[in-house]
N, C-alpha and C positions, 0 to 999 in steps of 0.2 A: 713139627711135633718133636719134642725134646727126647733125647736119649735117656735110657735108664740102665742102671747097673743091677744085674741079676745076682742070685745067691752063689753063682759060680765065681764071684770075685774073691780073690785071696788077699786083697789089700796090699798089693805089691807097690802101688803108687805110680806105676808107669803112666797112667792116664792123666794124672794131675799136671805134669809138665807140658802135655800136649794140648791142653785146653786154652784157647786164646782169650776166653772170657772169665777164667778162674771160677767156673761153675761147679767144679768138683771139689768136694770137701771130704775129709776123713770122717767116717761114721763109726758106728759100733754094731756089729763087727766089720761091716763092709763100707766101701766108699759110697757116697751119694752125689747125685747131680741135681743142682738147683734148676728146676724146669724154667723158671723165669729168666735165668741168666744164660741158659743153653741156647746157642745160635744154630743148632742142628747141623753143624759142619761135619761131624763124623770123625774128627781127628782122634778123639779118645777111643772110639771103637776100633779104628785101624791100628792103634798102638797096643791095645789090650792083648796080652799073650794068651789069655784064657777064653777069649771071645765072650766075655761076661758083660759086654755093653751092647745093648740092642736099641733099635728105634722103638720109642714108646708109643 
């Protein structure tokens, strides 16, 4: 199951560099994860300083 970014996201961009599949894109106002590209590895969730990324 793909990860999702919650409204706790402050759009810092930390997660983007951690994603090996480039599944995270800048959204408005928060970042979004492309569920089809997400490998469910959890790298983004581990890197998020606000714990704004959770398993969907």
